[in-house]
C-alpha positions in Angstrom: 101.3 93.5 116.9 104.3 92.7 114.6 105.7 95.4 112.4 108.0 95.0 109.4 111.5 96.2 109.8 112.3 99.7 108.5 108.7 100.4 107.3 106.1 102.9 108.4 102.3 102.4 108.1 100.4 105.2 106.4 97.1 106.0 104.9 97.3 106.7 101.2 96.2 110.1 100.2 93.5 109.4 97.6 90.7 111.8 98.2 89.1 111.0 94.8 88.6 107.4 96.1 87.3 108.5 99.5 90.6 107.8 101.2 91.7 110.6 103.5 95.2 110.5 104.8 94.2 111.8 108.2 91.5 109.1 108.9 93.5 106.3 110.4 90.8 104.5 112.4 90.3 101.4 110.3 93.9 100.8 108.9 95.0 97.2 108.7 97.8 95.8 110.7 100.9 94.0 109.5 99.7 90.9 111.3 96.8 90.9 108.8 99.3 91.1 105.9 101.5 88.5 107.5 98.6 86.0 107.9 97.5 86.4 104.3 101.0 86.0 102.9 101.6 83.0 105.1 98.5 81.1 104.0 98.5 82.0 100.3 99.0 79.1 98.0 99.9 81.2 94.9 101.7 84.5 94.5 101.5 86.5 91.3 104.8 87.9 90.1 104.8 90.7 87.6 107.9 91.7 85.8 108.8 93.5 82.6 110.2 92.0 79.4 113.1 93.6 77.5 110.7 95.1 75.0 108.5 96.6 77.7 105.7 94.0 77.7 104.4 93.1 81.1 104.8 89.5 82.2 102.7 88.0 85.0 102.8 84.5 86.3 101.7 82.6 89.5 104.4 81.0 91.5 104.5 78.9 94.6 106.5 80.4 97.5 107.3 80.3 101.1 106.6 83.2 103.5 109.2 82.8 106.2 109.7 85.4 109.0 108.3 88.2 106.9 110.2 87.4 103.7 108.8 85.8 100.5 111.0 83.3 98.8 110.1 81.8 95.4 112.0 79.7 92.9 112.2 79.8 89.1 114.3 78.1 86.4 117.3 80.3 85.7 116.3 80.6 82.0 112.6 81.3 82.5 111.1 84.5 81.2 110.7 85.9 84.7 114.3 85.0 85.7 115.6 86.8 82.6 113.3 89.8 83.2 114.4 90.0 86.9 118.1 89.6 85.9 117.7 92.7 83.6 115.4 94.7 85.9 114.7 93.4 89.3 111.7 95.6 90.0 108.6 93.5 90.5 105.0 93.6 91.7 103.8 90.6 93.7 100.2 90.2 94.7 97.8 87.6 96.1 94.9 86.2 94.1 92.1 87.9 96.0 90.8 91.3 95.1 88.5 91.2 98.1 91.3 90.8 100.6 94.0 92.6 98.7 97.8 92.5 99.4 100.1 94.0 96.8 103.9 94.3 97.1 106.0 96.6 95.0 109.7 96.0 95.3 112.7 94.1 94.0 113.4 90.4 93.6 117.0 89.4 94.4 118.8 86.1 94.5 118.4 84.7 98.0 121.7 83.9 99.5 120.5 82.0 102.6 122.1 79.9 105.3 121.6 76.1 105.4 119.2 76.6 108.4 117.1 79.1 106.4 117.1 76.9 103.4 115.8 74.0 105.6 113.0 76.3 106.9 112.0 77.3 103.4 112.0 73.7 102.3 109.9 72.7 105.3 107.4 75.5 104.5 107.1 74.2 100.9 106.4 70.7 102.1 103.7 72.0 104.5 102.0 74.0 101.8 102.5 71.9 98.7 103.3 68.4 100.0 106.4 68.2 98.0 110.1 68.8 98.5 111.4 71.7 96.5 114.6 71.3 94.4 116.4 74.4 95.7 120.0 73.2 95.5 122.0 72.2 92.4 118.9 72.0 90.2 119.3 74.9 87.8 116.7 76.8 89.7 117.1 80.2 91.2 115.8 81.0 94.7 114.6 84.6 94.9 113.6 86.8 97.8 111.2 89.8 97.6 112.5 93.1 99.0 109.5 95.3 99.5 109.5 99.0 98.8 105.8 99.6 99.3 103.0 97.3 100.4 99.3 98.1 99.8 96.5 96.3 101.5 92.7 96.7 102.0 89.5 94.8 102.4 87.2 95.4 99.5 84.1 95.2 101.7 85.4 98.0 103.9 87.1 100.1 101.2 88.2 102.9 101.5 88.3 102.7 105.3 90.9 99.9 105.4 93.2 101.2 102.7 96.7 100.9 104.2 100.2 101.3 102.9 103.6 100.4 104.3 106.5 102.4 103.0 109.9 100.7 103.4 113.2 102.4 103.7 115.2 100.9 100.8 
């Protein structure tokens, strides 16, 4: 079983939802999160506008070795929001197989080798070559603070959190 770096898996303490912190029998594994992030086509990125309005958009991205990379135009609303306040929520489309990341989006400063891997992943998923260099686009990487995951059909038994040291 893989485990994310500098994170611990815990049961959320939400007794009003039937989630008891000491019942750890059906918690999900990071492998489960990893598989869902890897095969997802779209990732919803939620940021906050300067006037406090929420902003949520789907993006394409590449899940590479436990990191989510996604691009955006440097002058897009999400890029301007993230430049001002890099705290984001990123989640997958399904509410039945839920994965939610709370964290920060930062500019991804990657090696040529990593950039090649990200590009290959884009081609595998979307059948097109991303324009990640010299295009006016910004490549971002998600730094998780907390990840929440569960299976709706087995909720609350599967409710699982990962808390990251940031």
